[in-house]
KEKOLDO-559821 format. One record per residue (C-alpha): x, y, z. Coordinates in steps of 0.5 Angstrom, whole numbers, plus 500, padded with zeros to 3 digits. Each point is the difference from the previous one (the first is absolute). Example, Ala and Ser with C-alpha at 12.3 -4.5 7.8 and 13.67 -1.06 7.14 Angstrom:
<atoms>
ATOM   px   py   pz
ATOM  525  491  516
ATOM  502  507  498
</atoms>
This chain:
<atoms>
ATOM   px   py   pz
ATOM  178  807  822
ATOM  499  493  500
ATOM  506  500  505
ATOM  496  504  505
ATOM  493  496  499
ATOM  504  493  502
ATOM  503  504  506
ATOM  493  502  502
ATOM  497  493  499
ATOM  506  497  505
ATOM  498  505  505
ATOM  493  498  500
ATOM  501  493  500
ATOM  505  501  506
ATOM  495  505  504
ATOM  495  495  499
ATOM  504  494  502
ATOM  502  504  506
ATOM  493  502  502
ATOM  499  492  502
ATOM  506  500  504
ATOM  499  505  505
ATOM  493  501  502
ATOM  502  504  506
ATOM  506  505  502
ATOM  501  495  506
ATOM  503  494  498
ATOM  503  494  504
ATOM  505  498  495
ATOM  498  493  499
ATOM  502  499  493
ATOM  507  503  496
ATOM  499  504  494
ATOM  501  497  494
ATOM  502  506  496
ATOM  506  502  496
ATOM  504  506  502
ATOM  507  503  498
ATOM  505  500  505
ATOM  500  507  501
ATOM  493  500  502
ATOM  501  494  505
ATOM  506  504  504
ATOM  495  506  500
ATOM  494  497  503
ATOM  505  496  505
ATOM  503  507  502
ATOM  493  503  500
ATOM  497  496  505
ATOM  506  499  504
ATOM  500  508  500
ATOM  493  499  503
ATOM  501  495  505
ATOM  506  504  503
ATOM  495  505  501
ATOM  495  496  503
ATOM  506  498  505
ATOM  502  507  502
ATOM  493  502  501
ATOM  498  494  505
ATOM  507  502  504
ATOM  498  507  501
ATOM  492  499  501
ATOM  495  496  503
ATOM  498  496  494
ATOM  492  501  502
ATOM  501  508  500
ATOM  499  505  495
ATOM  507  503  500
ATOM  502  493  498
ATOM  495  500  494
ATOM  501  507  498
ATOM  508  499  499
ATOM  499  494  496
ATOM  496  503  495
ATOM  503  507  500
ATOM  507  496  498
ATOM  497  496  495
ATOM  496  506  497
ATOM  506  504  499
ATOM  504  494  497
ATOM  494  499  495
ATOM  498  493  504
ATOM  494  501  503
ATOM  496  495  496
ATOM  504  495  505
ATOM  495  502  505
ATOM  494  503  497
ATOM  493  501  503
ATOM  494  498  496
ATOM  498  505  495
ATOM  492  501  500
ATOM  497  498  493
ATOM  507  499  497
ATOM  500  495  494
ATOM  505  494  503
ATOM  501  498  493
ATOM  503  506  498
ATOM  507  499  497
ATOM  504  504  505
ATOM  497  496  506
ATOM  501  494  497
ATOM  508  501  498
ATOM  501  503  507
ATOM  497  493  503
ATOM  505  497  495
ATOM  506  503  503
ATOM  498  499  507
ATOM  499  492  498
ATOM  507  499  496
ATOM  504  504  505
ATOM  497  496  506
ATOM  503  494  497
ATOM  507  503  498
ATOM  501  502  507
ATOM  498  493  502
ATOM  505  497  496
ATOM  505  505  503
ATOM  498  499  508
ATOM  499  493  500
ATOM  507  498  501
ATOM  501  501  507
ATOM  496  500  507
ATOM  501  507  501
ATOM  499  503  494
ATOM  493  496  500
ATOM  498  502  507
ATOM  501  508  497
ATOM  497  498  494
ATOM  494  497  503
ATOM  499  506  505
ATOM  500  505  495
ATOM  495  497  495
ATOM  496  498  506
ATOM  499  508  502
ATOM  500  502  493
ATOM  494  495  499
ATOM  496  502  506
ATOM  501  507  498
ATOM  497  499  493
ATOM  495  496  503
ATOM  497  505  505
ATOM  500  505  494
ATOM  495  496  497
ATOM  492  501  500
ATOM  497  495  505
ATOM  496  497  493
ATOM  507  499  497
ATOM  503  496  506
ATOM  494  496  500
ATOM  501  498  493
ATOM  507  499  501
ATOM  499  496  506
ATOM  495  495  496
ATOM  505  500  494
ATOM  505  497  505
ATOM  496  495  503
ATOM  500  504  507
ATOM  493  499  502
ATOM  498  501  507
ATOM  493  499  503
ATOM  497  507  502
ATOM  495  499  507
ATOM  493  500  500
ATOM  496  505  503
ATOM  498  495  505
ATOM  507  499  502
ATOM  503  506  500
ATOM  494  502  505
ATOM  502  494  505
ATOM  507  503  500
ATOM  499  507  500
ATOM  503  501  507
ATOM  506  496  498
ATOM  501  503  493
ATOM  500  507  504
ATOM  505  498  504
ATOM  505  498  495
ATOM  498  505  494
ATOM  501  506  505
ATOM  495  504  497
ATOM  493  502  502
ATOM  494  494  500
ATOM  496  504  495
ATOM  506  499  495
ATOM  501  493  502
ATOM  493  499  498
ATOM  501  504  493
ATOM  506  497  498
ATOM  502  493  497
ATOM  503  495  503
ATOM  504  493  498
ATOM  502  494  503
ATOM  507  498  498
ATOM  505  494  503
ATOM  503  503  506
ATOM  507  498  497
ATOM  499  506  494
ATOM  499  505  505
ATOM  506  500  505
ATOM  502  507  500
ATOM  492  502  502
ATOM  500  494  505
ATOM  507  503  503
ATOM  497  507  500
ATOM  493  497  503
ATOM  496  504  495
ATOM  496  494  498
ATOM  495  495  504
ATOM  502  492  499
ATOM  495  495  501
ATOM  501  492  498
ATOM  507  501  496
ATOM  496  506  496
ATOM  502  508  500
ATOM  494  505  499
ATOM  503  505  496
ATOM  497  507  497
ATOM  500  501  493
ATOM  506  505  501
ATOM  505  495  503
ATOM  499  495  494
ATOM  507  503  497
ATOM  503  496  506
ATOM  498  494  497
ATOM  501  501  493
ATOM  507  503  501
ATOM  501  494  504
ATOM  498  495  494
ATOM  505  505  496
ATOM  506  499  504
ATOM  499  492  501
ATOM  499  500  492
ATOM  506  504  499
ATOM  505  497  505
ATOM  498  493  496
ATOM  501  503  494
ATOM  507  503  501
ATOM  502  493  503
ATOM  497  497  493
ATOM  504  505  496
ATOM  507  499  504
ATOM  500  493  497
ATOM  499  502  493
ATOM  506  505  500
ATOM  505  494  497
ATOM  496  501  494
ATOM  503  508  499
ATOM  507  498  501
ATOM  501  499  493
ATOM  498  508  498
ATOM  505  504  502
ATOM  497  506  498
ATOM  495  499  505
ATOM  503  496  506
ATOM  505  506  501
ATOM  495  506  501
ATOM  495  495  504
ATOM  505  498  505
ATOM  502  507  502
ATOM  494  504  499
ATOM  499  500  507
ATOM  506  504  501
ATOM  498  505  494
ATOM  500  508  501
ATOM  494  503  496
ATOM  502  507  502
ATOM  504  506  497
ATOM  507  498  496
ATOM  505  504  504
ATOM  506  498  495
ATOM  499  506  496
ATOM  496  505  505
ATOM  503  506  504
ATOM  495  504  504
ATOM  499  506  496
ATOM  498  504  506
ATOM  507  499  503
ATOM  505  499  494
ATOM  507  497  501
ATOM  501  498  507
ATOM  507  502  502
ATOM  505  496  506
ATOM  499  506  505
ATOM  493  499  500
ATOM  499  493  501
ATOM  502  501  508
ATOM  494  504  501
ATOM  495  497  495
ATOM  502  493  503
ATOM  496  503  507
ATOM  494  502  497
ATOM  499  497  493
ATOM  503  493  500
ATOM  496  493  502
ATOM  503  497  506
ATOM  504  495  496
ATOM  504  505  496
ATOM  501  504  506
ATOM  503  494  504
ATOM  504  499  494
ATOM  502  508  500
ATOM  502  500  507
ATOM  504  493  500
ATOM  504  503  494
ATOM  502  506  504
ATOM  501  497  507
ATOM  504  494  496
ATOM  502  504  494
ATOM  499  493  496
ATOM  494  496  498
ATOM  500  493  497
ATOM  499  498  493
ATOM  492  499  501
ATOM  499  507  504
ATOM  505  504  495
ATOM  495  497  495
ATOM  493  501  503
ATOM  502  507  502
ATOM  504  502  494
ATOM  494  499  496
ATOM  496  504  504
ATOM  504  506  500
ATOM  500  499  493
ATOM  493  500  499
ATOM  499  506  505
ATOM  505  504  495
ATOM  507  499  502
ATOM  504  501  494
ATOM  506  495  498
ATOM  505  505  501
ATOM  497  502  507
ATOM  499  492  502
ATOM  507  499  499
ATOM  502  506  504
ATOM  495  498  505
ATOM  503  493  501
ATOM  507  502  499
ATOM  500  505  505
ATOM  497  495  506
ATOM  504  494  498
ATOM  507  504  499
ATOM  499  501  508
ATOM  502  492  501
ATOM  504  499  494
ATOM  504  503  494
ATOM  497  504  494
ATOM  504  494  496
ATOM  497  494  503
ATOM  493  504  500
ATOM  501  501  492
ATOM  502  493  499
ATOM  495  496  504
ATOM  494  505  500
ATOM  499  505  494
ATOM  498  495  495
ATOM  495  497  504
ATOM  497  507  501
ATOM  501  502  493
ATOM  497  493  498
ATOM  493  502  504
ATOM  500  506  495
ATOM  500  496  494
ATOM  507  503  498
ATOM  504  493  501
ATOM  498  493  498
ATOM  494  498  496
ATOM  498  508  501
ATOM  493  498  503
ATOM  496  506  503
ATOM  499  496  507
ATOM  494  502  504
ATOM  500  502  507
ATOM  498  494  505
ATOM  492  500  501
ATOM  497  498  507
ATOM  498  493  498
ATOM  507  498  497
ATOM  504  503  506
ATOM  495  496  505
ATOM  500  494  496
ATOM  508  499  498
ATOM  506  500  503
ATOM  499  500  507
ATOM  505  504  504
ATOM  506  495  504
ATOM  505  502  505
ATOM  503  507  499
ATOM  495  502  495
ATOM  494  505  500
ATOM  497  500  494
ATOM  492  497  500
ATOM  494  502  502
ATOM  500  502  508
ATOM  493  499  501
ATOM  501  492  497
ATOM  507  499  502
ATOM  501  503  507
ATOM  499  497  506
ATOM  493  503  504
ATOM  504  503  506
ATOM  505  503  495
ATOM  495  503  496
ATOM  496  503  506
ATOM  506  503  503
ATOM  502  503  492
ATOM  493  503  500
ATOM  500  503  507
ATOM  506  503  498
ATOM  497  503  495
ATOM  495  503  504
ATOM  494  496  498
ATOM  494  500  504
ATOM  499  494  505
ATOM  493  498  496
ATOM  504  501  493
ATOM  505  495  502
ATOM  495  495  503
ATOM  496  501  493
ATOM  507  499  496
ATOM  502  494  504
ATOM  493  497  499
ATOM  501  500  493
ATOM  506  497  499
ATOM  498  495  505
ATOM  495  498  495
ATOM  504  501  494
ATOM  498  506  497
ATOM  507  503  499
ATOM  498  505  495
ATOM  494  503  503
ATOM  504  501  507
ATOM  505  504  495
ATOM  494  504  498
ATOM  498  501  508
ATOM  507  502  501
ATOM  499  506  495
ATOM  493  502  502
ATOM  503  500  508
ATOM  506  504  497
ATOM  496  505  496
ATOM  495  503  505
ATOM  495  494  498
ATOM  500  502  492
ATOM  496  494  497
ATOM  503  496  494
ATOM  494  496  498
ATOM  504  496  494
ATOM  505  498  505
ATOM  508  500  500
ATOM  502  495  495
ATOM  507  503  499
ATOM  506  504  503
ATOM  500  505  495
ATOM  492  501  501
ATOM  502  501  507
ATOM  505  506  499
ATOM  496  503  494
ATOM  493  500  505
ATOM  504  503  505
ATOM  503  505  496
ATOM  493  502  498
ATOM  498  501  507
ATOM  506  504  502
ATOM  500  505  494
ATOM  492  501  500
ATOM  499  496  493
ATOM  493  498  500
ATOM  498  493  497
ATOM  496  501  494
ATOM  494  496  500
ATOM  494  499  496
ATOM  493  503  502
ATOM  498  495  505
ATOM  493  497  498
ATOM  495  499  506
ATOM  500  492  502
ATOM  493  497  500
ATOM  498  496  506
ATOM  499  492  499
ATOM  494  498  496
ATOM  501  507  496
ATOM  502  501  493
ATOM  507  501  498
ATOM  502  504  494
ATOM  505  496  495
ATOM  507  504  499
ATOM  500  502  492
ATOM  507  499  501
ATOM  499  493  501
ATOM  497  499  493
ATOM  506  501  496
ATOM  504  494  504
ATOM  494  495  500
ATOM  499  501  492
ATOM  507  498  499
ATOM  499  493  502
ATOM  496  499  494
ATOM  505  503  495
ATOM  505  496  503
ATOM  497  494  497
ATOM  503  503  493
ATOM  507  497  502
ATOM  500  495  505
ATOM  505  495  504
ATOM  496  494  502
ATOM  501  498  507
ATOM  493  496  501
ATOM  505  494  502
ATOM  502  504  505
ATOM  493  502  503
ATOM  497  493  498
ATOM  505  497  505
ATOM  495  503  506
ATOM  494  496  498
ATOM  497  494  504
ATOM  499  503  507
ATOM  500  494  504
</atoms>
């Protein structure tokens, strides 16, 4: 009984401390966390935020970032994953000191700094991280009430002068041209004077009036200045963090996870998964399935195997694990590869040089590990194909002209091909694969995106066999500056944060290396 009392006291103490740390759901993340958390929670928080940022990237590549479709896709997907607190619309009359809200802010705070550690290492990683974090911040800022936004800006010393009524009257005709609204609305709106260097995007689009180095912007466009300030702060903070990385080199528990976090696959584990709606796949089914249900990477490998009757090691590994994941048994895999390879070699050579590797992939030889099929991230980031090799991701590793010809041969529309090529040029390879899936399946949308070849196969088979996806009942999405109810399911994940303090692994030194933003 005394134990429970002590726990309640610790919870109340922690909640009171966090309440002072997080006065707003929005943050500039100026001060690193000093909490003590378990290594398990450290990894969970990192993967949680990584999932959110990858969703932000997919939505941004699919829709205009100012569109309702963009916002609705993000909120729907976060809601399905019980992560809606990452983009939460202010709730009227909510008690901000409630433990649930405070713990959500704590998770947001810590997860941001963990990903800073992982993404500060290289320029390309920093660019990706900044882009997604800025987009997430913009979405969250616009979801808040104007009163909360004003308090947040004042809290972060983002003070801009509101123009007087006399000045607005004097400039009304010019503000009307820049604001592109009725003169009545101009006179009824608040306008602010800001340095023109902070709103270059608005200037580029001719949406503001300039005078003596100052831009006159309406209140609704203040988000541009706040986002610009956040981007500058985050860019500088990542540079400072990268200089602190040597302090982590001695902790092998963290450095191995952080150095490969950007390559982590966070979807379904296909190592023990067989598609329940297909059962086991037999070798005689593979030719037909490859034409209708295989992603382009596996379709290329299958066609190369049928043409050359051989694949090099990396191609056999990538394709063999994929076939294992869709339900090809070990005996059938041996038969499948033997029938093809023995067209250019005798059975003895196949048994001596290739049988062991096939059995090894199924966990029957060597260390008997149950190897997982390669995810898209692994295929994209490791073992680029060399001369005579055909593994890898076609959207990443193929020449643009060859990819275009390949898509034309598959009867993809001209507009669809242009869309896919544009995505690959911008480095959105998984989104390009998702778009290829949609174009190949009568524009069937995959909001969660394609992140694994075996996922592509399963989604394709569901469509082909008329198996409807099981979805939770859709909830209406409120408009900006309205209320968004919290998911009950997230309550459990948030209250877990306090209970973890019963058994901790101290990583305060790791996070404290991020102090001293210069």
